[in-house]
C-alpha positions as CSV (number, residue, x, y, z in Angstrom):
1,M,-49.0,-58.6,186.7
2,T,-45.3,-57.6,188.3
3,R,-42.6,-56.0,186.2
4,E,-40.6,-59.3,186.9
5,E,-43.8,-61.6,185.6
6,A,-44.1,-59.0,182.5
7,L,-40.2,-59.6,181.4
8,L,-40.3,-63.2,181.9
9,V,-43.6,-63.3,179.6
10,A,-41.6,-61.2,177.1
11,D,-38.6,-63.6,177.6
12,I,-41.1,-66.8,176.8
13,T,-42.7,-64.8,173.8
14,S,-39.5,-64.0,172.2
15,L,-38.2,-67.4,172.8
16,A,-41.4,-68.9,171.8
17,T,-41.3,-66.8,168.4
18,R,-37.7,-67.5,167.7
19,Y,-37.8,-71.1,168.2
20,G,-41.1,-72.3,166.7
21,R,-40.5,-75.7,167.4
22,Y,-39.3,-75.9,170.7
23,G,-42.0,-76.9,173.6
24,Y,-41.9,-75.1,177.2
25,R,-39.3,-77.4,178.4
26,R,-36.4,-76.5,175.9
27,I,-37.9,-72.4,176.3
28,T,-37.3,-73.3,180.1
29,A,-33.6,-74.5,179.7
30,L,-33.1,-71.6,177.3
31,L,-34.1,-69.0,180.6
32,N,-32.2,-70.6,182.4
33,E,-29.1,-70.0,180.2
34,K,-30.0,-66.6,179.9
35,G,-30.1,-65.9,183.7
36,W,-33.4,-66.8,184.7
37,R,-34.3,-69.1,188.0
38,V,-37.3,-71.0,187.1
39,N,-38.7,-74.5,186.6
40,H,-40.4,-75.4,183.5
41,K,-44.2,-75.7,185.7
42,R,-44.1,-72.2,185.9
43,V,-43.0,-71.7,182.2
44,E,-46.0,-74.0,181.4
45,R,-48.4,-71.9,182.8
46,V,-47.0,-68.7,181.3
47,W,-47.3,-70.9,178.1
48,R,-50.8,-72.0,178.4
49,R,-51.9,-68.5,179.5
50,E,-50.3,-66.5,176.6
51,G,-51.9,-69.4,174.0
52,L,-48.4,-70.6,172.8
53,K,-48.6,-73.9,171.1
54,V,-47.2,-76.8,172.8
55,P,-46.2,-79.3,170.3
56,R,-47.7,-82.5,170.3
57,K,-45.9,-85.2,172.3
58,Q,-44.7,-88.1,170.3
59,P,-44.7,-92.0,170.7
60,R,-41.9,-93.7,172.4
61,R,-40.2,-96.1,169.9
62,G,-39.5,-99.3,171.4
63,R,-36.3,-101.1,170.0
64,L,-36.3,-103.4,167.4
65,W,-34.7,-107.1,168.7
66,L,-34.1,-109.9,166.8
67,N,-35.3,-113.4,167.3
68,D,-32.4,-114.6,169.6
69,G,-33.0,-111.5,171.8
70,S,-30.0,-109.5,170.5
71,C,-30.8,-105.6,169.8
72,I,-30.1,-105.1,165.9
73,R,-28.4,-101.1,166.7
74,L,-25.0,-101.0,168.3
75,R,-25.6,-98.8,171.4
76,P,-23.0,-96.2,171.2
77,M,-20.9,-95.9,174.7
78,Y,-18.7,-93.0,174.3
79,K,-17.8,-90.0,172.3
80,D,-16.4,-90.9,169.0
81,H,-17.5,-94.3,169.6
82,V,-20.5,-94.3,166.4
83,W,-20.8,-91.8,163.9
84,S,-24.3,-91.7,161.8
85,Y,-24.2,-90.3,158.6
86,D,-27.6,-90.5,155.9
87,F,-28.7,-88.4,153.0
88,M,-31.4,-85.7,153.0
89,T,-33.0,-84.0,150.0
90,A,-34.5,-80.5,149.9
91,R,-34.8,-77.6,146.9
92,T,-34.6,-74.1,146.1
93,S,-37.2,-71.5,144.9
94,D,-36.6,-72.6,141.5
95,G,-37.5,-76.1,141.8
96,R,-33.9,-77.7,141.4
97,P,-32.9,-80.4,144.1
98,F,-30.1,-80.2,146.1
99,R,-28.8,-82.8,148.8
100,L,-27.5,-82.7,152.3
101,L,-25.0,-85.2,154.1
102,N,-25.4,-85.4,157.5
103,I,-23.1,-86.5,160.1
104,I,-23.2,-86.8,163.8
105,D,-21.7,-88.6,166.5
106,E,-24.6,-90.8,168.3
107,Y,-23.5,-90.4,171.8
108,T,-22.8,-87.0,172.1
109,R,-25.8,-86.4,169.7
110,E,-23.4,-83.5,167.8
111,C,-23.9,-82.7,164.1
112,L,-20.0,-82.8,163.0
113,A,-20.6,-82.2,159.7
114,I,-23.8,-81.1,157.2
115,L,-22.2,-81.1,153.6
116,V,-25.0,-79.4,151.3
117,A,-24.6,-79.8,147.3
118,R,-26.5,-80.2,143.9
119,H,-24.9,-83.5,143.7
120,I,-23.0,-85.7,146.5
121,S,-20.9,-88.8,145.2
122,S,-19.0,-91.4,146.8
123,E,-16.1,-89.2,146.4
124,D,-17.3,-86.3,148.2
125,V,-18.3,-88.5,151.1
126,L,-14.8,-89.7,151.3
127,D,-13.9,-85.6,151.3
128,Q,-16.2,-85.1,154.1
129,L,-14.7,-87.6,156.3
130,Y,-11.4,-87.0,155.5
131,T,-11.7,-83.7,156.9
132,L,-13.1,-84.9,160.1
133,F,-10.8,-87.4,160.5
134,L,-7.9,-84.6,160.4
135,V,-9.5,-82.5,162.8
136,R,-11.8,-84.6,165.3
137,G,-10.0,-88.0,164.9
138,V,-11.5,-91.5,163.9
139,P,-14.0,-93.2,165.1
140,V,-14.8,-97.0,166.2
141,H,-17.8,-97.4,163.7
142,I,-19.4,-95.4,161.5
143,R,-23.6,-96.4,160.7
144,S,-25.1,-95.6,157.7
145,D,-27.7,-97.4,155.1
146,N,-26.9,-99.0,151.9
147,G,-27.2,-96.1,149.2
148,P,-24.5,-96.5,146.7
149,E,-22.6,-93.8,148.0
150,F,-22.1,-95.3,151.4
151,T,-21.3,-98.7,149.8
152,A,-18.9,-97.7,147.1
153,R,-15.9,-100.1,147.1
154,A,-13.9,-97.0,147.6
155,V,-15.5,-95.9,150.4
156,R,-15.6,-99.3,152.3
157,K,-11.8,-99.9,151.1
158,W,-10.8,-96.4,152.9
159,L,-12.6,-96.9,156.6
160,S,-11.2,-100.5,156.4
161,K,-7.9,-99.0,156.0
162,M,-8.2,-96.1,158.4
163,G,-9.5,-99.4,160.8
164,V,-13.1,-98.1,161.1
165,K,-16.0,-100.7,161.3
166,T,-18.8,-100.2,159.1
167,L,-22.2,-100.8,160.2
168,F,-24.8,-101.2,157.5
169,I,-28.9,-101.1,158.1
170,E,-31.1,-103.1,156.1
171,P,-33.3,-101.5,153.3
172,G,-36.3,-99.7,154.7
173,S,-35.0,-100.2,158.0
174,P,-35.0,-96.3,159.2
175,W,-35.5,-97.1,163.0
176,E,-31.9,-99.0,162.7
177,N,-30.6,-95.6,162.2
178,G,-32.4,-94.1,164.6
179,Y,-30.3,-91.5,165.9
180,I,-29.7,-89.8,162.1
181,E,-33.4,-90.2,161.5
182,S,-33.9,-87.9,164.8
183,F,-32.0,-85.4,163.8
184,N,-33.1,-85.4,160.4
185,G,-37.0,-85.0,161.3
186,K,-35.4,-82.2,163.9
187,L,-33.5,-80.4,160.7
188,R,-36.8,-81.0,158.6
189,D,-39.0,-80.1,161.1
190,E,-37.3,-76.7,162.2
191,L,-35.2,-75.3,159.1
192,L,-36.4,-76.9,155.8
193,N,-40.1,-76.9,156.3
194,R,-39.9,-73.4,157.3
195,E,-37.4,-71.5,154.9
196,I,-37.2,-70.4,151.0
197,F,-34.0,-71.0,149.8
198,T,-33.5,-68.8,146.8
199,T,-30.0,-70.0,145.9
200,L,-27.5,-72.8,146.8
201,W,-25.5,-70.8,148.6
202,E,-28.2,-69.2,150.6
203,A,-29.4,-73.1,151.9
204,Q,-25.8,-73.4,152.6
205,V,-25.2,-70.8,154.8
206,L,-28.7,-71.1,156.7
207,I,-28.2,-74.7,157.4
208,E,-24.4,-74.4,158.9
209,Q,-26.2,-71.9,161.0
210,W,-28.4,-73.7,162.2
211,R,-25.8,-76.6,162.8
212,R,-23.8,-74.3,164.8
213,E,-26.9,-73.5,166.8
214,Y,-27.9,-76.9,167.3
215,N,-24.7,-77.9,168.7
216,T,-24.1,-74.8,170.8
217,T,-27.6,-73.2,171.6
218,R,-30.2,-75.9,171.6
219,P,-31.5,-77.9,174.4
220,H,-31.9,-81.4,174.1
221,S,-33.8,-83.7,176.2
222,A,-31.8,-86.8,176.1
223,R,-28.5,-84.8,177.5
224,G,-30.8,-83.4,180.5
225,Y,-32.2,-80.3,178.0
226,R,-28.1,-79.3,177.5
227,P,-26.8,-78.6,174.3
228,P,-24.7,-81.4,172.5
229,A,-21.8,-79.3,172.5
230,P,-22.0,-76.4,173.6
231,E,-17.9,-75.8,173.7
232,A,-17.6,-77.4,170.3
233,K,-15.1,-75.2,168.0
234,M,-16.7,-75.3,164.4
235,L,-13.9,-74.9,162.1
236,K,-14.2,-73.0,158.4
237,A,-13.3,-76.1,156.7
238,L,-16.2,-77.7,157.7
239,T,-18.3,-74.6,156.2
240,L,-17.4,-74.7,152.8
């Protein structure tokens, strides 16, 4: 094995260890960001030779269509055209649950914010959206489920006043909000299922760290293995 090959193997192994749920294609993108000039076929050969696990390929999902031939989901066409937001639940090591409010831009796939708290009310949703509207601007549409925090009269009234069109998905139909569901799955798989959070503060710090890395470093297959927002400047206000 040449010295160059040994260095490549070391870098691949190091990245595979750090990003345990990344496949060889994402590792290839990260290697090229570091200055290597390798294609995914070469990385795959090293990957298999070194016994690194290739994550199971997920089947493609078809779009859901109505009887009249129209698509249920509005396809995002440009940045800030459609945002999505949704809740997740996790627990600290003492068994106490906490909630996450995830907000993404569907077109760029950028995660705009993750609010982490023991309890999140409709007022908290409004506060988070208000902060984002100030620093980023107002989207054309916001997609969400029919949970009480999203359908609260105050939330709908405020969004209408801001000129934002709301898109509510049908109960029990998460595929209608596929972008945020996909994001939730990555967050669950790459962080929440791999970390033990001893305190809420620790959860807030690690989740925000993951969000920044997701936006600026993590290669995204739908964007040609480029991160969603490599140039994004994260504001301290969104980490509080």
